[in-house]
ZAMAR-623081 format. One record per residue (C-alpha): x, y, z; residue number from 1; residue in three letters. Coordinates in pm, whole numbers, plus 50000, padded with zeros to 5 digits. Layout:
BEGIN
    east   north      up   num   residu
       X       Y       Z   NUM      ALA
...
This chain:
BEGIN
    east   north      up   num   residu
   81187   00749   25111     1      MET
   81127   01104   25233     2      ARG
   80979   00966   25555     3      ARG
   81291   00754   25613     4      ILE
   81521   01051   25544     5      SER
   81323   01272   25780     6      ALA
   81334   01005   26049     7      LEU
   81711   00966   26002     8      PHE
   81764   01344   26033     9      CYS
   81548   01363   26343    10      MET
   81744   01075   26496    11      THR
   82076   01250   26435    12      LEU
   81937   01575   26571    13      LEU
   81808   01396   26879    14      GLY
   82145   01232   26942    15      LEU
   82322   01564   26900    16      PHE
   82091   01756   27129    17      LEU
   82024   01484   27387    18      THR
   82095   01602   27737    19      GLY
   82080   01976   27665    20      CYS
   82083   02059   28034    21      ALA
   82383   01833   28083    22      SER
   82573   02002   27804    23      VAL
   82483   02355   27916    24      VAL
   82570   02273   28277    25      SER
   82897   02113   28171    26      PHE
   83009   02399   27948    27      ILE
   82855   02701   28117    28      GLY
   82869   02600   28483    29      GLU
   83191   02401   28507    30      GLY
   83052   02049   28464    31      GLY
   82811   01835   28664    32      LEU
   82960   01963   28989    33      ASP
   82883   02306   29129    34      GLN
   83140   02534   29289    35      GLU
   83057   02635   29645    36      MET
   83197   02879   29900    37      ARG
   83167   02792   30271    38      ILE
   83277   03033   30546    39      THR
   83211   03043   30919    40      SER
   83234   03234   31246    41      ASP
   83476   03143   31387    42      PRO
   83693   03024   31095    43      PRO
   83881   02695   31111    44      GLY
   83576   02471   31134    45      ALA
   83616   02125   30981    46      LYS
   83364   02059   30705    47      VAL
   83227   01714   30627    48      PHE
   83010   01620   30331    49      LEU
   82708   01409   30435    50      MET
   82847   01412   30790    51      GLY
   83154   01196   30721    52      SER
   83352   01291   30409    53      ILE
   83616   01553   30500    54      PRO
   83634   01855   30271    55      LEU
   83876   02076   30465    56      GLY
   83846   02371   30701    57      GLU
   83669   02704   30664    58      THR
   83705   02923   30479    59      PRO
   83651   02692   30182    60      LEU
   83647   02932   29891    61      LEU
   83641   02691   29597    62      GLN
   83501   02345   29652    63      ILE
   83300   02148   29400    64      LYS
   83001   01942   29506    65      LEU
   82790   01712   29292    66      ALA
   82449   01843   29190    67      ARG
   82238   01615   29408    68      ALA
   81925   01646   29618    69      LYS
   81935   01637   29999    70      ASN
   82307   01724   30016    71      THR
   82417   01845   30357    72      PHE
   82739   01954   30524    73      LEU
   82842   01922   30889    74      THR
   83072   02181   31045    75      LEU
   83271   02084   31355    76      LYS
   83501   02286   31577    77      LYS
   83622   02215   31929    78      GLU
   83430   02419   32185    79      GLY
   83134   02473   31951    80      TYR
   82817   02283   31870    81      GLU
   82815   02086   31546    82      ASP
   82622   02266   31275    83      GLN
   82441   02084   30994    84      ASN
   82388   02280   30676    85      LEU
   82132   02156   30424    86      LEU
   82224   02281   30080    87      LEU
   81905   02392   29911    88      THR
   81864   02314   29545    89      HIS
   81676   02466   29257    90      ARG
   81540   02305   28944    91      PHE
   81763   02368   28642    92      ASN
   81545   02562   28390    93      PRO
   81740   02405   28103    94      TRP
   81554   02082   28185    95      PHE
   81236   02228   28031    96      TRP
   81428   02356   27729    97      GLY
   81562   02005   27697    98      ASN
   81208   01864   27673    99      ILE
   81117   02123   27408   100      ILE
   81422   02069   27187   101      CYS
   81490   01703   27250   102      CYS
   81176   01541   27387   103      GLY
   81151   01331   27702   104      PHE
   81441   01112   27581   105      TYR
   81679   01400   27649   106      GLY
   81513   01484   27981   107      SER
   81561   01126   28097   108      THR
   81933   01157   28032   109      THR
   81946   01466   28253   110      ASP
   81762   01289   28532   111      SER
   82014   01007   28521   112      MET
   82313   01245   28547   113      THR
   82131   01464   28805   114      ASP
   82206   01776   28599   115      ALA
   81849   01891   28669   116      THR
   81949   01996   29022   117      VAL
   82172   02295   29100   118      ALA
   82273   02382   29456   119      LEU
   82159   02728   29557   120      SER
   82279   02957   29696   121      PRO
   82640   02885   29608   122      THR
   82775   03067   29912   123      GLN
   82703   02986   30278   124      HIS
   82820   03152   30595   125      HIS
   82767   02958   30919   126      VAL
   82768   03099   31272   127      LEU
   82876   02832   31520   128      LEU
   82722   02833   31868   129      ASN
   82964   02805   32162   130      PRO
   82904   02508   32391   131      LYS
   82992   02695   32709   132      LYS
   82988   03070   32755   133      ALA
   82961   03318   33038   134      SER
   82674   03566   33057   135      LEU
   82899   03837   32915   136      GLU
   83007   03611   32628   137      GLN
   82646   03519   32551   138      ARG
   82554   03887   32533   139      GLU
   82853   03950   32306   140      GLN
   82753   03655   32090   141      PHE
   82393   03784   32061   142      ALA
   82517   04127   31950   143      GLN
   82760   03975   31700   144      PHE
   82493   03742   31561   145      LYS
   82243   04026   31516   146      THR
   82502   04238   31337   147      ALA
   82590   03947   31109   148      ARG
   82225   03886   31023   149      ASN
   82159   04253   30950   150      LEU
   82463   04290   30725   151      THR
   82432   03953   30551   152      LEU
   82064   03856   30529   153      ARG
   81957   04219   30536   154      GLY
   82232   04334   30301   155      TYR
   81998   04458   30025   156      SER
   81779   04648   30269   157      GLU
   82078   04807   30445   158      VAL
   82217   04901   30104   159      GLN
   81890   05073   30011   160      GLN
   81873   05252   30348   161      ASN
   82231   05375   30313   162      LEU
   82155   05513   29967   163      ALA
   81900   05755   30121   164      VAL
   82069   05791   30461   165      GLY
   81790   05647   30674   166      HIS
   81560   05348   30716   167      GLY
   81448   05072   30949   168      GLU
   81735   04831   30879   169      TYR
   81997   05105   30909   170      LEU
   81846   05220   31239   171      ALA
   81854   04861   31370   172      SER
   82217   04823   31261   173      LEU
   82320   05146   31437   174      LEU
   82143   05029   31751   175      THR
   82313   04689   31734   176      THR
   82652   04855   31686   177      LEU
   82567   05074   31987   178      ARG
   82638   05399   31810   179      VAL
   82537   05700   32025   180      PRO
   82274   05925   31867   181      GLU
   82519   06215   31858   182      SER
   82760   06010   31643   183      GLU
   82512   05846   31407   184      GLN
   82571   06095   31124   185      GLY
   82941   06011   31111   186      ASN
   82861   05638   31147   187      ALA
   82622   05650   30851   188      ILE
   82886   05818   30635   189      ARG
   83136   05554   30744   190      GLN
   82892   05274   30657   191      LEU
   82821   05431   30318   192      GLN
   83192   05431   30239   193      LYS
   83226   05069   30355   194      LEU
   82936   04973   30127   195      MET
   83101   05140   29826   196      VAL
   83438   04981   29900   197      ASP
   83300   04631   29964   198      SER
   83278   04337   29729   199      ASN
   82945   04182   29822   200      GLY
   82759   04105   30147   201      PRO
   83026   03906   30333   202      LEU
   83299   04157   30259   203      ASP
   83072   04442   30373   204      PHE
   82977   04251   30688   205      SER
   83342   04180   30772   206      ASP
   83436   04544   30720   207      LYS
   83151   04667   30941   208      VAL
   83235   04431   31227   209      LEU
   83603   04519   31204   210      ASP
   83547   04896   31181   211      SER
   83314   04898   31481   212      PHE
   83534   04658   31677   213      HIS
   83268   04392   31716   214      LEU
   83388   04039   31791   215      SER
   83304   03769   32041   216      TRP
   83558   03490   31979   217      PHE
C-alpha cells in the first residue's frame, strides 16, 4: 500500500513539475518567444524572418521570435546589399534542472516545445554595405565602420580604458575619430562624460558618432 501511495505522489509531483524549463521560460522570460531588438546603419531597413516573413523596419525595438535553432533574419534596403543575420542560440540551463527535478520525461516535453533554446544575444546591430559608392564614400564608410566596431564590440575595453584615461582601445578610437594629439586630453574627458551619460553600448556609440560628427549616409 505504501508503495502505491509513494508511486501516486511521485506521479502527481512529476505532472506538476513536468516541463520546468518551459514553465520558467514562460513566467520569467515572457513565454516561449524571446524579445529581440534589431537596429541598423542606416535605419529603415526592412527585416524578414527566414528571408520571407516581414517583421517591419529598423529600428525594431520589441519583437518576439520563437526560440528555435537556425533562425535567421534578412535585412533589405534600396541601395544596399542584403544582409543575412543568423541569430545564435544558447542552451537553456533550466533544461538540466528539469532532468534533475523531473527526469527525462520533463526534458522531452521541453524538447517538443523548443524551450531548451534561447536566442542570444537579444540585441543586434547591423551595418549595411552600400552597393555603389565613390572612393570618398568608401573611405567614410570604413571610418564609420571602425568607429562602430570599437564602440560596440569593444565597448567593455573602451570603458575600462576610459576609467584610467589611457589604453590601446581608447588610442585606436581617438585615431579613428581623427582627434589631433593636442586635443586628445579634451576628447578623452568628453568620451568619459559620454560613457557616464550613456545607457549601454549602442547609446554610447550613437553619442560618440554624433559628438564627433561622424556619418557616411
